[in-house]
C-alpha positions as CSV (number, residue, x, y, z in Angstrom):
1,X,-1.5,-7.9,-7.0
2,X,2.2,-7.9,-8.2
3,X,1.9,-6.0,-11.5
4,X,-0.4,-4.6,-14.0
5,X,-1.4,-6.6,-17.1
6,X,0.7,-6.4,-20.1
7,X,-2.0,-4.8,-22.2
8,X,-2.6,-2.0,-19.6
9,X,1.3,-1.3,-19.3
10,X,1.7,-1.0,-23.2
11,X,-1.3,1.5,-23.3
12,X,0.4,3.4,-20.4
13,X,3.5,3.5,-22.2
14,X,2.1,5.1,-25.2
15,X,-0.2,7.4,-23.1
16,X,3.1,8.7,-21.3
17,X,4.8,9.3,-24.5
18,X,2.0,11.1,-26.6
19,X,-0.4,12.5,-23.9
20,X,-0.1,15.1,-21.4
21,X,2.8,14.9,-19.0
22,X,2.6,15.2,-15.1
23,X,5.0,15.7,-12.3
24,X,4.3,13.7,-9.3
25,X,5.4,14.8,-5.6
26,X,4.8,12.8,-2.5
27,X,4.4,14.8,0.8
28,X,5.2,11.4,2.5
29,X,5.8,8.0,1.1
30,X,2.4,6.2,1.2
31,X,2.4,2.8,3.2
32,X,1.4,-0.3,1.3
33,X,-2.3,-1.3,1.7
34,X,-3.4,2.3,1.5
35,X,-6.6,3.8,0.0
36,X,-5.7,6.7,-2.3
37,X,-8.5,9.1,-3.0
38,X,-8.9,11.5,-5.9
39,X,-11.3,13.9,-7.8
40,X,-12.5,12.9,-11.1
41,X,-12.1,16.4,-12.6
42,X,-14.0,15.4,-15.7
43,X,-11.9,12.3,-16.1
44,X,-8.7,13.9,-15.6
45,X,-8.3,12.4,-12.2
46,X,-8.5,8.8,-13.3
47,X,-6.5,9.1,-16.5
48,X,-3.4,11.3,-14.6
49,X,-3.3,9.0,-11.7
50,X,-3.4,5.7,-13.4
51,X,-0.9,6.7,-16.1
52,X,1.4,8.8,-13.8
53,X,1.5,7.5,-10.3
54,X,4.5,5.5,-9.5
55,X,2.5,3.3,-7.1
56,X,0.6,0.1,-8.2
57,X,-3.1,0.7,-7.5
58,X,-6.3,-1.2,-8.0
59,X,-9.1,1.2,-8.9
60,X,-12.8,1.1,-8.1
61,X,-14.8,1.1,-11.4
62,X,-18.4,0.7,-11.7
63,X,-19.4,-2.9,-12.0
64,X,-21.4,-2.3,-15.4
65,X,-17.9,-0.9,-17.1
66,X,-16.0,-4.3,-15.9
67,X,-17.8,-6.6,-18.4
68,X,-18.0,-6.0,-22.3
69,X,-21.8,-6.7,-22.7
70,X,-23.0,-4.3,-19.7
71,X,-20.4,-1.6,-20.7
72,X,-21.5,-1.5,-24.3
73,X,-25.3,-1.2,-23.1
74,X,-24.3,1.7,-20.7
75,X,-22.3,3.6,-23.2
76,X,-25.3,3.2,-26.0
77,X,-28.0,4.1,-23.5
78,X,-26.5,6.8,-21.5
79,X,-22.8,8.0,-22.2
80,X,-22.9,8.8,-25.7
81,X,-26.7,9.1,-26.3
82,X,-27.8,11.0,-23.2
83,X,-24.7,12.7,-22.1
84,X,-23.3,13.5,-25.4
85,X,-26.4,13.5,-27.7
86,X,-25.1,11.3,-30.2
87,X,-27.3,9.4,-32.6
88,X,-27.8,5.7,-31.6
89,X,-26.2,4.2,-34.8
90,X,-23.0,6.3,-34.1
91,X,-23.0,5.5,-30.4
92,X,-23.0,1.8,-31.2
93,X,-20.1,2.1,-33.7
94,X,-18.2,3.7,-30.8
95,X,-19.5,1.8,-27.8
96,X,-18.3,-1.7,-29.0
97,X,-14.7,-1.3,-29.4
98,X,-14.7,0.8,-26.3
99,X,-16.5,-1.7,-24.3
100,X,-13.9,-4.3,-25.4
101,X,-11.0,-2.2,-24.6
102,X,-12.5,-1.4,-21.0
103,X,-13.0,-4.9,-20.4
104,X,-9.4,-5.7,-21.1
105,X,-8.0,-2.7,-19.1
106,X,-10.2,-3.3,-15.9
107,X,-9.0,-6.8,-15.9
108,X,-5.2,-5.9,-16.3
109,X,-5.7,-3.2,-13.5
110,X,-7.1,-5.6,-11.0
111,X,-10.1,-3.3,-10.7
112,X,-12.5,-3.6,-7.7
113,X,-16.1,-3.7,-9.3
114,X,-18.3,-1.1,-7.5
115,X,-21.9,-2.6,-6.9
116,X,-24.8,-0.6,-6.2
117,X,-27.8,-1.1,-3.8
118,X,-28.2,-4.7,-2.3
119,X,-24.8,-6.0,-3.8
120,X,-22.7,-3.0,-2.4
121,X,-21.1,-5.0,0.3
122,X,-19.4,-7.1,-2.3
123,X,-17.4,-4.1,-3.1
124,X,-16.6,-3.5,0.6
125,X,-15.6,-7.3,1.1
126,X,-13.5,-7.4,-1.8
127,X,-11.6,-4.2,-1.1
128,X,-11.0,-5.3,2.5
129,X,-9.5,-8.6,1.3
130,X,-7.2,-6.5,-1.1
131,X,-6.1,-4.0,1.6
132,X,-5.5,-6.6,4.1
133,X,-3.1,-8.4,1.5
134,X,-1.2,-4.8,1.2
135,X,-2.8,-3.9,-2.2
136,X,-3.2,-0.3,-2.7
137,X,-6.7,1.0,-3.8
138,X,-7.8,4.0,-5.7
139,X,-11.3,5.8,-6.1
140,X,-12.8,8.9,-7.2
141,X,-15.9,9.8,-4.9
142,X,-17.1,13.3,-5.9
143,X,-20.5,13.2,-7.2
144,X,-20.2,15.9,-9.9
145,X,-17.5,14.2,-11.6
146,X,-17.0,17.1,-14.3
147,X,-16.9,19.6,-11.4
148,X,-13.9,21.9,-10.9
149,X,-13.3,24.5,-8.3
150,X,-15.0,23.4,-4.9
151,X,-15.3,19.7,-4.7
152,X,-18.8,19.7,-3.5
153,X,-20.6,16.4,-2.4
154,X,-18.9,13.2,-2.3
155,X,-19.9,9.6,-1.8
156,X,-18.8,8.6,1.5
157,X,-19.4,4.8,1.5
158,X,-15.6,4.1,1.3
159,X,-15.1,5.4,4.9
160,X,-16.8,2.2,5.9
161,X,-13.8,0.3,5.1
162,X,-12.1,1.6,8.2
163,X,-14.9,0.1,10.2
164,X,-13.8,-3.5,9.0
165,X,-10.2,-3.0,8.6
166,X,-9.4,-1.7,12.0
167,X,-10.9,-4.5,14.0
168,X,-9.1,-7.0,11.8
169,X,-5.7,-5.5,11.5
170,X,-5.7,-3.5,14.7
171,X,-4.3,-0.5,12.8
172,X,-6.3,2.3,11.2
173,X,-6.7,2.4,7.3
174,X,-4.4,5.1,5.6
175,X,-6.6,7.2,3.5
176,X,-4.2,9.0,1.1
177,X,-5.7,12.2,-0.7
178,X,-4.3,13.2,-4.0
179,X,-4.5,16.8,-5.4
180,X,-4.3,17.5,-8.9
181,X,-3.4,21.1,-10.1
182,X,-2.5,21.7,-13.8
183,X,0.1,19.3,-14.6
184,X,1.2,18.4,-11.0
185,X,0.1,15.6,-8.9
186,X,0.6,15.8,-5.1
187,X,0.1,12.9,-3.1
188,X,-0.8,13.9,0.4
189,X,0.3,12.6,3.8
190,X,-2.3,9.8,4.9
191,X,-5.3,10.8,7.0
192,X,-6.0,8.2,9.8
193,X,-9.4,7.9,11.9
194,X,-9.0,8.6,15.5
195,X,-9.4,5.7,17.8
196,X,-12.8,4.5,18.2
197,X,-14.6,1.8,19.9
198,X,-18.3,1.7,19.2
199,X,-20.8,3.1,16.6
200,X,-21.1,6.6,18.0
201,X,-17.3,7.1,18.3
202,X,-16.9,5.8,14.8
203,X,-19.4,8.3,13.5
204,X,-17.5,11.1,15.1
205,X,-14.1,10.1,13.6
206,X,-15.5,9.4,10.4
207,X,-16.7,13.2,10.1
208,X,-13.5,14.3,11.1
209,X,-11.3,12.2,8.8
210,X,-13.9,13.1,5.8
211,X,-13.3,16.7,6.4
212,X,-9.6,16.4,6.5
213,X,-9.8,14.2,3.3
214,X,-12.0,16.9,1.6
215,X,-9.5,19.7,2.4
216,X,-6.5,18.0,0.8
217,X,-8.3,16.9,-2.5
């Protein structure tokens, strides 16, 4: 992926002028083909990083939000009605333009659709292809996405990318944690797995890497 689409770049320019401003600091220049990891922080994480990071990144986004029709249904059935308690007619009025907007934005971002259950390997396969082509990815794995303070539980499926990346590239995948505090975005030094040769060694290296990543988020 060489550049974001024009629509996203226009929206980002407006957001940088009118929205909250952040300072970005990098402990170490991240390598191309890395996996950035950040917390949701009730959408502060995705908005701050996608608007202010100076690095081209392709986000993991739920597959249902990458298509206008499925995004519209999700907003109506869950986001605005169950989560926010809006009446359905009001939810529909907001959901339709938002779904169209998200469909365009995810396309311009080169988003990786996150599939669940039996189709989950599609996400791994597409992500692996992007990483081997030296694209950067970004994801937000905390389960309680509105939680602040201690990070709590995280989805750990993204760590499986190391299991497929290492044998194909001969190098460990760089996992780059991002810490957000107030209006400062700190891009940490990459975390790498220890060398591993089998499933047992991979499991040990995975736990160690996960703990290092959690401590830096």
